[in-house]
N, C-alpha and C positions, 0 to 999 in steps of 0.2 A: 524394248521394241514394241513398236504399234502394229498390229497386222488386221488383214482386210475385217474381220470379224469387229474391229475397233477396240478390243481389249489390249492392253498393256501387258507385255509378258519379259520375264528378267533372265538373261541367259550368264551362265559362266563358262567364257570361252577359252581355250588352251591353245595358244598359237606353237607350231614349233617349225622351225625351218627345216628344209629339204635341198643338203647341200650335194653340189657335185664333186667329182674326183680331185677337183681343185681347189674344193672349199668355198667355192661360190654358192650363194642362195640360188636354186633353180625355182623352188617353188614354196609353197606355205601350209602347211598343214594345219586345218582347223578343229578341233572338236569341241562342239558345242553340246552344253547340260541344261535342259530346262529347271531354271531352280527357283520358278515363280512361287510357288506354294511354301516355299522355306522362307523365301524373300519377306513375303506377306506375314507370315507366321512371325517371323524376328520383329518387324516392325509392330505387328500387334502387341508382341510382349513388351516390346521396348515403351511403345505408347501407356501399355498399361502399367508399367513399373513409374512413369513419370505422370499418372493422374490420381487425382484424389478420388474416391471411390464416392464417395458421399455426394460431393457438388460437384464432378466433372473438370475442375478447375485445375490447373497443373499443382503438382505437389512439392514439397520440399526438395525432393532430388532434382527435380527438373528448375526448381530455383537457384539451386546453387551452382548448375550446368550453366543455366543461363547467364546469369550474373557475371559467371567468371569471362565468358564470351564477350560479354560487352564492356566490363570492363576493360579487357585488353584492346578492343575496339576504340574506346573513348580515349585511352593514355596514348594509343599509337598516333589517334587523329586529334589527340589535344582536345577534347569537346569534353562536357559535363556530363555526369552521370548522376542521377539520383536514385536513393533507395528510401520507400516508406513502409514502415513496420506499423501494420494497425493491430489493436484488440478492438475487441466487443467490449464496450461497459456492463459488468453487471450479468455476464451472461449467466454466471455459477446460480442465480439468482431465478432465472428464467427457467434453468435446467431442475431445481429445487423445488421450483412451487406447482411448475406445469408440468414436469417431465421431459424426458432425454428428445420425446419426438418433438415438442416445440422447439427445444432448441435446434434441433437437425432442419426442421421446417424453415426457422428463420436463418439458417446457414445456405440454404438452398436457394431461397428467394435472394438473399442480399448478392449472394454469390452470381447468380444469374444476371440482377441489374449490372453490378459490378463488370461482369465482363461486357454487356453492352455499350457500358461509356468508356471504356479503358480499353480494349482490344485492338484499338486503331492506332492508339498512341502510348502504349506500356504493357509490360509484361507482368502480368498477375497470377499469385500463387497461393495457395489453402497451406500454409505451414504448420498446421494443425489446431486441434481444439479450436479456439475462436482467433488465433492468430493469423494474421494474411500478410503478404507482402508484395511490393508493386517495383516494379524498374523501370525508369523513365529515362531511356537514352536520348543523348544530345539536348540538354536542356539548355534555353536559350538565358531565362530569368526565373527569379524568386516569384514574380509573379505568375508567372507560368504554374509552377507547384502550390501555389496559394489556388489558383482557379481550378486543379484539378483535386486537392484537400475538399475542397467546398462542393465540387461535383459527387465525390465518395460521400461525403458527411450528408449530403439531399437525400441520399439514397433511402436512408433509414427514418427522413422524415413522412416520406411514403408510407402510410397505414401497414402493416403485416398483419396481421391474424391469425390464429390459432384457437379452433374449437370456441370460436366467440370470442376470446381475449385478443386484446391488441398486445404484441410481444416485440413492440419497436424498442429499442435501446438507442446509447449512444454509441460514438467510436473515438477512441485514442488512438493520435497518429503521430510517430514520430518521423523526422525526417533527416536523413544527411545528405550533403551535396561534393561529389569528387570533382574538381580537386580542392575545392573553397574550404571545406571541412576536414579531408582526409587527405594522407600522402599514399594512402595503398588501399587494398579492398579489404582488408581487415579490420583496418580504423574507419572506413565507411560502415559496415556493418555494424560496429561499435556505437558511432555518430548516431545512427539511425536508430539502435536501440536504447541508449542515454537520455534522446529526445523524448521518447515513447514513456520513458520512466519519468520523467520531468513532468510531461503531462498527467499522467497518473497521479504523482505526489501533489500536484496543482488541485487536484479537484475531479479531473478525466473530463473526456470530451473535448473535440476540437484538434486541431495540428499545430505541433512546436516544430519551428528548425533549430538542429543543432546549434549550441553556440559555444565558446569556452568557457562560458560562467557553468556552464553545467558540466564542463568536465572537471572543472576544479571542484564543482561540488560533490561530484561522483568519487574523485581523489580522496577528498575530506570524509565522504561517508565511509570510506574504505580505511581510513585511520581511527576512524571512530569506534569500527566494529573491530577492528585488530585490537585497540584498547582494551574493549569490553572485553574480548577475549582472554586478556592478559590480566585484567584486575580480577577476572573468576577463577582463574589457575593460581594467582596469587594469594587467593582468599583476601581481598583488598577491601571488599566491600564493608560499610559499616553504616549502622542505622543511628542517624541523629534524630532530637527531636524537639519540637518547638511547640510551646503551650500555647493551649487557647484558653482564655481567662474568662471570666464572666467580668463584663464591661462596669459595671457598677462598683463590683467589690474588689475586682482587679486579681482573684484569687484563680489559680490554676483548676480547670474543670476537666481536660483532657488535653491531649496531644495528638500533632500530627508528625507519622514517623515519615522522615526524608531521608532517602538516598546520597551518602556521601563514600567517597571511595580516598585511599591513599596513593599517592604517586612513590616513584623511588624513593624522593628525599622526605618521604613521612609526612608533606603538605597534603592538607584536606583540599580534595577535589569537588565540584559539583557534578549533578547528571549531565549537564550541558554538555562537558566533555565526549560524553558517551552516548550523544542522543539519538544517534543511527540505530543503537541496539534495542529503542524499545519500540522500532518497526519491524524488528527481525525475530519471528515466532520462537524460535529455540531461544535464542539470548534471553530474550525479554522474558520469558518463562522460566528463565535459568535464575534469571536477576530476581523475580519477583518471588521464588520460591526462595530463596537465599535471603530477602528482607523479610519475608513472612517467618521463617524460623527464627530469625534475629529479634524481632519483634515479641514472640512468642515466648522465645526464652528469656527474653529481659522482664515479661511480665512475671514469668513465672521466679525469677530471683528475687525481685521487688515483693511478691507474695510472700515468700520464704523469708524475708526480712520484716514480714510486719508493716509493710508501707502503706499508704491510702492509696490503691489503685485507680485510677482515673480511665475513661475509655480512651483509646490510642487510634485513629487513622491509618489506613494503608492504603496507599493508591494502587491502582489496578492499572498497568499498562493495555493499551489498546488492542494489541494483538493476541494478550492474554486470553481472549473471549474468543479467539478461534477455535480453543478447546471447548468444547461444547461439555465436558464436566469440570469447568472452571471452579463453581461453586462446591460441589462435591468434593474436590479434592481439597478447597479451602477449609469446609467444614471438619474434614478428616482431620488435617493437621492441625485445628485447633481442638480437633477432641482427644488427639493424641497429649498435648500439652495440658489438657484437664482446665482449661480458659472458661471460664462463662460466656457467653457468647456477646452478653451487654458489654464488654469490656472491649469489644472490637469493633471499628467502622471499616466500612469500604468507599474510597473516594475514586470517583469514575467521572470523567470530562466528556461531554455529549460531543464535542467536534470531533472528536476519536473515535468513539465507538457509533459515529452515525453509518461510518464504511463496513464494519461488522454488520449491521442489520440491526435493527430494533428489535427482531423476535429473539435471537439468540440473548442479547442482552437482557432484555427484561425477563427471561427465562432465568437465567443464571441471578439475575436480582432479586426476583421473586422467592426463588429457591432460600438464597441467605437470609432475606427478611423474614421469611416462615419462620427461620430458625434461629430469631433473634439479635442476627446482624445489621447493623444501623447503615444506610446508604446515604451517600454527601455526593451531591451533584457538586462540582468543582467549576472553576472560574463561569461562574454564572453572569453572563451579560457581556461576552467577549464578542456577540455576534452570531455565535451558532445557537446557543439556548432561547428557548422560547417558554413562554406559560403553557403552550401547547404539551410540550413534552413533561411537565410537570405530572399531567395524568397518565401520560404512558409510563414514566418511570416510577418504580413503587420508592420514592425518594424520602427520606426523613428528614435531610439538611439541606439548605442551601448555602452555597459559601461564594459570598459575592467579590468580584475578584478586583484585587487591588488597583485597578487601575480606574476603577469608579471612586474607589475610595479616597484617591488621592486628588481627584477631583472636586471633591465635596464642596468644598469652600469658595470656589469660582466657575462652578456651572450649576444654574438653578435645575436645569433639565434631569443633571446626575443624582441629584441631593432629591430632588422628585421619586427618581425611581428606586434607589435606595429607599427612602423614606417608604414608600410603598409598598415594597418587597418586608420592610420590618413589619408593618401592618396587617399582610397577607399572611404572614408565615403561621402566625399563631391560628387563623381560621382555616389554615390547611394541616394542622397539627407539626408543624415543619419548623425547625430551629433554623432561624438566619444567622449564618457567621459573616463578619466582615474581615476580609485577608487585608494584607498588606498596611497596618495601622503603625504611621511612625510618628505621629505630633499630637501632642496635648489638644488642640485645637480638633484634630480628626475623631480623636476619643470624645470628645463633648458633644460635637454633631452627631456622632452615631448616637453616643446617650439619649440627645434630646429629641430624636427621631423614633426610640423606642426600640432601638437593636441592642440586644443583651450579651453577645457573645462576640469575641472577636481575637484575631491573632497578628502580631507584627514586630518589628524590632523595638517597637517602643516599651514593650514587654519583656520581650525574650530572642535573641537568636536563635537559629536552630542550636541544640548544644549535644554534645556526645551523652552517652548512658551515664555516665559517674557525674556529670552536671546536672541533668535530669533528676536523678537520685536524691541530690540534696537539695534540689528543688520541691521535691516530694516532702523529704523530712520535715520541711519548713510547715508543710499542710498538717501537722500535728497541733 
C-alpha cells in the first residue's frame, strides 16, 4: 500500500464476516497490522542469503533456485535452456604468488564486468572459489551461445592490475543445452560440468559445447578409475623392466621400470588400460608408491644375489608433483632400502609437468639431483619440450621420443634434429637416449650420428623381474 508520503507499506489483514441471525453476512470486520518493518527485514535476510559477499553476485543457493524455476518454464513452454559453468584458469597461481587480496580483486573486477554484459540476457552467479555459473533461458541457436561465451572471454582480455602487476588469466567454459543434450535438469548440469572438464583436459581456455563423445570419454574414465582401484586392492601391479643398452656394444647399461598389471585371467595388461588413474592424485600417488617399493625391493634382491646392478629409471606421474614433499618421500624410501642413489633415475615428461608449474617441479628435481638421483626428460621432441626447458630443468638425460626414431630413414629434418641432439648432449653433460629402436637400420643410423644409448624391441621388450635377472646374469 502506498500512502500520501510516497512510501510503500505492507499490512497483514485479517477479514472476519459478521453474520445475522439467519447466517447471512451483514458486514466484514477487518483487522490490519503494519508489518512493513518485518517484511523488509525478511527480504533483506533473503537477499543476503542469496548474495555472494565478495562480489555481490547471486550465490550458489540463488543459482539452484533460479535454475529450477527456469528449467520448469523451459520444459512447459518447450524452450531451450543453456547452462554455462566457468572456471578461471590458474587462479591458484595468482593467489600463491600475489596473495589472496590479488585473487579477490580479480574476482570483484571480473564479476562487475560480467554483470554488465549479462544481466539483461542471463542469470549470473558465483558458485564458489573461482567458479561461476550462467543460466541462459529461451536460447534460439548455438551461435547465440558462442557469442555470449566470446563476450565473457573478452572481459579477461581487458587489463586488470593489482599493485602494479597484471593479473589477467584465462577462463574455461563448459556449456550444456536442454533439451538437445539432456532430458532433465540433473543431466543438464552434468553435461555442462563434463564440457568444462573437457576444456581443462584439452589445455584450458575457451568454450566447449557438450557432445556425446565427451560423455563416452567420461564413462571410459570412470571405468579406468574403477579398474585402477581394483588392481591396487588385488595387489596386481607388477614392475617390468626394459633394457637400455650401449648402442656400440649392445651391452645392457640400465633399465626402465615399466608398470604392468595382471587381469583376472593372469594376462599382462599395459598402463593404458588405467590411464585416467595417472591424473588422479590419490590413485597416482598410491601406484607410484607401489612401483617404487617393487623396484627398490628388486634391486636389493639382485644385490643380495651378487648380480651386477645397473641404474633403473622410474617414471613419475604428473600429479605426484602436487605433493610438495615428493622428493623427500622418494629419498626416504630409497634410504630405507639402503640403495645408493646412483642406481636410481627419475623420468619426467615436460608436457604433463607444465600444468603443475615449473617452480614446484624444479624444486623437487633439484632436491633429487642434489642427493645423487639422475633426472631423465622423457618423450623429448613430441611438441611440448624445447631447448629452453633444458636450462630450467636439472636434467641429466634426454630421451628422444620413438616417433623421431621411427622416421629417421625417411625424413631428413628429423634426422638432423636427432643428430643435433646427439652432438649437443655431451656439450651439456647430458646422455642422449633413443627410444623405440626396432630395426637394424635405425640402430646403424643412430650409431652413425653419434648416439650411444638406446632402448627398444630390437634389443628386448619389457620383461618381468625373473627374465631381467637372467639378462643381468649374462653380464658377468
